[in-house]
Legacy VTK file of the C-alpha trace (Angstrom):
# vtk DataFile Version 3.0
C-alpha trace
ASCII
DATASET POLYDATA
POINTS 369 float
148.063 225.336 66.198
150.917 227.089 63.873
151.304 230.708 63.187
151.344 231.471 59.565
152.110 234.530 57.433
149.171 235.590 55.237
150.073 234.855 51.550
148.862 236.827 48.748
147.768 235.855 45.177
146.505 232.397 45.847
145.564 230.980 42.673
143.494 227.847 41.570
145.622 227.122 38.504
143.155 226.261 35.587
140.808 224.570 37.887
137.102 226.385 38.861
138.453 228.548 41.923
135.372 226.774 43.706
137.326 223.589 43.177
140.563 223.909 44.635
142.881 226.703 46.022
146.604 226.009 45.700
148.774 227.122 48.702
151.728 227.609 46.468
154.005 230.277 45.829
154.266 231.006 42.014
157.833 231.422 40.727
160.340 231.495 37.930
163.043 229.148 37.459
165.699 228.216 34.742
164.604 225.038 33.675
167.661 221.780 34.491
168.358 219.800 31.591
166.939 216.190 32.857
170.965 214.440 32.384
171.962 217.249 34.521
168.963 216.568 37.135
169.745 213.035 37.328
173.838 213.890 38.250
173.036 216.243 40.415
170.491 214.092 42.285
172.237 211.027 42.916
175.505 212.321 43.879
173.488 214.524 46.583
174.999 217.798 44.988
171.140 218.736 44.878
167.619 217.839 45.724
165.218 216.843 43.371
163.091 219.736 44.741
165.651 222.687 44.075
165.404 221.896 40.362
162.572 221.463 37.896
163.326 220.678 33.778
160.785 221.636 30.924
157.648 219.450 30.955
157.345 216.927 28.199
154.846 217.956 25.676
152.843 214.478 25.141
152.565 213.669 21.143
149.478 213.118 19.235
149.395 209.265 19.822
149.689 209.728 23.832
146.887 212.028 23.954
144.939 209.463 22.049
146.217 206.620 24.615
145.133 209.140 27.313
141.491 210.019 26.116
140.932 205.877 25.628
142.058 205.371 29.030
139.758 208.108 30.571
136.935 206.735 28.390
137.667 203.143 29.887
138.311 204.281 33.357
135.925 207.313 33.953
133.137 205.446 35.158
135.075 203.366 37.735
136.670 206.596 39.325
133.151 207.819 39.236
132.092 205.427 41.419
135.335 205.017 43.676
134.968 208.635 44.202
131.279 208.368 45.507
132.339 205.509 47.874
134.976 207.468 49.192
132.949 210.372 50.301
130.803 207.732 51.881
133.795 206.589 53.684
134.263 210.088 55.117
130.793 210.618 55.774
130.267 207.765 57.943
133.607 208.159 59.638
132.402 211.658 60.671
128.971 209.737 61.909
131.331 207.927 64.551
133.235 211.083 65.788
136.521 209.669 64.006
136.643 212.765 61.487
135.605 216.179 62.607
132.444 217.318 60.734
134.267 220.319 59.015
136.362 218.417 56.273
139.569 220.081 54.686
141.071 218.088 51.774
144.510 218.248 51.066
145.552 217.516 47.896
149.501 216.578 47.956
150.494 218.282 44.689
150.189 217.486 41.627
148.776 213.834 41.505
146.358 214.204 44.094
144.810 217.193 43.079
141.979 215.949 40.891
140.712 213.468 43.149
140.441 216.099 45.800
138.330 218.067 43.384
136.286 215.087 42.538
136.279 214.098 46.208
135.284 217.593 47.407
132.254 217.836 44.826
131.119 214.600 46.057
131.297 215.425 49.789
129.305 218.621 48.923
126.676 216.508 47.407
126.397 214.412 50.474
125.880 217.590 52.504
129.446 217.763 53.946
131.647 220.814 54.968
134.051 220.623 52.737
137.177 222.953 51.525
139.850 221.739 49.283
143.385 222.932 49.143
146.454 222.023 47.274
149.380 221.500 49.295
152.964 220.486 48.523
154.923 217.452 50.252
158.351 216.864 49.117
160.294 213.531 50.070
162.734 214.385 52.937
161.600 217.434 53.761
158.048 216.750 54.538
154.773 219.018 53.817
154.949 222.732 53.447
154.520 223.731 56.888
153.550 227.415 56.039
150.584 225.904 54.165
149.501 223.578 56.869
149.669 226.727 59.339
147.516 228.816 56.962
144.818 225.813 56.938
145.296 224.862 60.660
144.280 228.540 61.554
141.197 228.375 59.532
139.965 224.940 59.819
139.630 222.319 62.676
143.076 219.623 62.286
140.903 216.870 63.130
138.912 217.118 59.759
142.109 217.373 57.860
142.095 214.495 55.045
145.026 214.303 52.570
144.303 212.876 49.423
146.465 211.132 46.487
146.101 209.435 43.562
147.513 206.670 44.365
150.506 204.506 46.287
153.837 203.128 44.843
155.610 201.721 47.182
154.751 203.957 50.434
157.777 206.918 50.582
155.493 209.809 50.244
152.803 207.838 52.919
155.626 207.434 55.507
156.763 211.056 54.480
153.602 212.476 55.219
152.627 210.246 58.257
156.124 211.413 59.697
155.865 215.079 58.813
152.034 215.657 59.902
153.032 214.181 63.470
155.383 216.392 64.143
153.898 219.569 62.953
150.384 218.542 64.424
150.534 215.433 66.588
147.898 213.601 64.692
148.063 210.548 62.927
147.629 211.578 58.690
144.130 210.511 57.127
144.946 209.663 53.582
142.142 208.878 50.859
143.718 207.783 47.818
142.007 206.376 44.330
144.257 203.220 44.106
146.133 201.403 47.301
148.384 198.689 45.667
150.823 199.156 48.404
148.342 199.139 51.622
149.545 202.399 53.119
146.445 204.496 53.013
143.418 205.170 55.731
140.924 205.063 52.732
141.066 203.795 49.174
138.662 203.261 45.961
140.723 199.856 45.492
143.924 197.996 46.087
144.556 197.302 42.238
147.745 198.877 40.378
145.575 200.090 37.224
145.637 202.935 34.765
144.392 206.203 36.361
144.283 208.191 33.350
145.414 211.346 35.298
148.359 209.425 35.900
150.336 209.447 32.735
149.840 213.135 32.282
151.320 215.887 34.197
150.544 219.870 34.152
147.722 219.466 31.622
145.627 217.668 33.673
146.571 219.228 37.159
145.517 222.868 36.544
148.467 223.916 34.363
151.070 223.687 37.487
154.335 222.174 37.743
155.480 219.914 40.512
156.484 221.783 43.607
159.715 223.541 44.277
161.657 224.043 47.465
164.636 226.155 46.254
165.937 228.811 48.530
166.381 231.118 45.540
163.066 231.635 45.063
161.576 230.553 48.484
161.716 232.356 51.372
160.616 231.775 55.431
157.101 232.494 55.341
156.561 231.475 51.658
154.583 228.553 50.614
156.602 226.108 48.409
156.705 226.966 44.744
155.699 226.149 41.300
155.504 227.512 37.674
152.769 228.022 35.530
153.245 225.542 32.706
151.634 227.835 29.836
153.388 225.701 27.140
150.565 223.186 27.615
147.266 225.159 27.898
146.201 224.513 24.603
145.887 220.754 25.113
144.642 221.256 29.141
142.388 218.576 29.993
142.033 219.853 33.645
138.259 220.987 33.938
137.252 218.560 31.087
138.875 215.688 33.202
136.926 216.107 36.174
133.513 217.658 34.920
133.158 214.113 32.927
133.641 212.425 35.650
131.221 214.256 37.838
128.683 214.085 35.154
128.724 210.549 35.523
128.651 210.366 39.263
125.467 212.260 39.657
123.767 209.446 38.166
125.607 206.919 40.359
125.429 208.194 43.660
122.328 205.868 44.786
124.236 202.557 43.694
127.625 203.133 45.364
128.531 202.262 49.269
131.225 202.630 51.135
134.205 199.788 50.938
136.468 199.233 53.833
139.747 197.107 53.942
140.786 195.055 57.059
144.020 195.963 58.522
145.261 192.226 57.929
145.128 192.832 54.593
146.737 196.124 54.141
149.711 194.380 56.199
149.675 191.580 53.421
149.420 194.149 50.599
152.506 196.129 52.562
154.316 192.960 52.653
153.927 192.007 49.007
154.822 195.381 47.661
157.996 195.332 50.090
158.939 191.868 49.067
158.652 193.057 45.093
161.191 196.098 46.053
163.696 194.258 47.605
163.708 191.641 44.895
164.175 193.858 42.049
166.773 195.781 44.293
168.965 192.510 45.086
168.709 191.334 41.513
169.842 194.832 39.814
172.315 195.792 43.039
169.841 198.837 43.757
171.067 200.141 47.106
168.892 203.547 47.024
165.538 202.084 46.238
164.039 205.732 45.686
165.308 204.324 42.110
162.655 202.113 41.967
159.516 203.419 40.484
156.454 200.763 40.997
152.844 201.161 39.662
151.787 201.918 36.140
151.682 205.826 37.095
154.728 206.009 38.781
156.653 203.736 36.258
155.431 206.001 33.402
156.192 209.521 34.895
159.572 208.461 35.688
160.163 207.662 32.272
158.655 211.314 31.499
161.195 213.202 34.020
163.681 210.804 34.675
166.735 208.988 33.044
165.314 205.161 32.763
167.492 202.100 33.050
165.191 199.312 32.342
161.288 199.053 32.617
159.216 196.205 34.114
155.724 195.093 32.640
153.457 192.365 33.624
152.287 191.935 30.048
152.591 193.421 26.377
149.158 193.004 25.452
147.618 194.927 28.812
145.771 197.904 27.466
146.625 200.046 30.711
150.372 199.797 29.657
149.815 201.201 25.917
150.990 204.508 26.925
154.299 203.244 29.079
154.777 201.078 26.025
154.828 203.792 23.619
157.120 206.022 25.486
159.494 203.067 25.895
159.418 202.276 22.284
160.083 205.978 21.475
162.505 206.650 23.549
164.142 203.062 23.119
164.297 201.996 26.443
164.804 198.560 27.499
161.447 196.380 28.212
161.229 193.506 30.283
158.089 191.201 30.918
158.071 189.868 33.851
154.909 189.189 35.625
157.503 187.458 38.492
159.595 190.637 38.972
156.262 193.130 38.967
154.651 191.363 41.875
151.592 193.188 43.027
152.207 195.880 40.129
151.726 195.973 36.714
154.969 197.872 35.646
158.086 199.232 37.449
160.942 201.627 35.967
164.052 201.358 37.335
166.100 204.605 37.569
169.645 204.260 35.382
172.525 205.151 38.101
174.334 207.890 36.814
176.725 208.969 39.931
LINES 1 370
369 0 1 2 3 4 5 6 7 8 9 10 11 12 13 14 15 16 17 18 19 20 21 22 23 24 25 26 27 28 29 30 31 32 33 34 35 36 37 38 39 40 41 42 43 44 45 46 47 48 49 50 51 52 53 54 55 56 57 58 59 60 61 62 63 64 65 66 67 68 69 70 71 72 73 74 75 76 77 78 79 80 81 82 83 84 85 86 87 88 89 90 91 92 93 94 95 96 97 98 99 100 101 102 103 104 105 106 107 108 109 110 111 112 113 114 115 116 117 118 119 120 121 122 123 124 125 126 127 128 129 130 131 132 133 134 135 136 137 138 139 140 141 142 143 144 145 146 147 148 149 150 151 152 153 154 155 156 157 158 159 160 161 162 163 164 165 166 167 168 169 170 171 172 173 174 175 176 177 178 179 180 181 182 183 184 185 186 187 188 189 190 191 192 193 194 195 196 197 198 199 200 201 202 203 204 205 206 207 208 209 210 211 212 213 214 215 216 217 218 219 220 221 222 223 224 225 226 227 228 229 230 231 232 233 234 235 236 237 238 239 240 241 242 243 244 245 246 247 248 249 250 251 252 253 254 255 256 257 258 259 260 261 262 263 264 265 266 267 268 269 270 271 272 273 274 275 276 277 278 279 280 281 282 283 284 285 286 287 288 289 290 291 292 293 294 295 296 297 298 299 300 301 302 303 304 305 306 307 308 309 310 311 312 313 314 315 316 317 318 319 320 321 322 323 324 325 326 327 328 329 330 331 332 333 334 335 336 337 338 339 340 341 342 343 344 345 346 347 348 349 350 351 352 353 354 355 356 357 358 359 360 361 362 363 364 365 366 367 368
């Protein structure tokens, strides 16, 4: 078990403190313009986690698309979160997980689903605690945060939570990092697992998870995590900044409360669903084939420039400098937000069911160095 220095001023962001505790250090940083950030990342001059850009404010039309997506999807989310809670309960009964469950949501996309899963586990009578922790590609999990948790809860009950899997990069980072820290295999629960990389999932469909097209204002008004030596010292948690300029349109609590209200009336009708390892291998193969095809067709040597899945494709358009966006269909209502952004920002949009493969959308980041 690791040693950890106790941290002060733990926050729950704009969530109810009973729902989550973020193991993050609040910091202040000068924002980096998106164009400058792209050059620094692709040239290798700086890691993406060392910088943060101002978070784009969604326009009225975009918020309308989000609200429609939430209305369409919240009952499905409720059912799938109940299923995930039941899967965990069954694994506790089999002795595969410790009865003391500690949910570690990967900041930020996993947090709303960690909140919901925590509530469903509590409704089942499971001993559950929920933290938000940082994981950074090529840097791994926040070891200080994981040490903090390991001192307080059994590692055999730790379940990581994310919203979805894209091409599996973060899942591989999670498995490598947690194995090095604890010697254990990582348990990962996600809502949508089109790439077949999660331990437990609600489904394997690439569908519009509403929170995936928003940022801080559905994730407790915190930024993505930061790991910059100018603001993060030895013994510190990874950093975050408050995103207070979006406080007037914060839906973090409303989002989870609406879904929980539906779940209360659905719990007796849901069951745990499990996917065979053979089917997971097929999903991973389809995902890999799709990424390789786009990389070949567009001479992409760094697969980090390919962002598959509705949520990842949308977030890449919001945060990065996209070269092209591929969609399965222009008539797909789940792609309305992404298509809206492409038209507003004049981004090249190609319709190709063949190229998108198991995904409904993929964004290719522009090469700038």
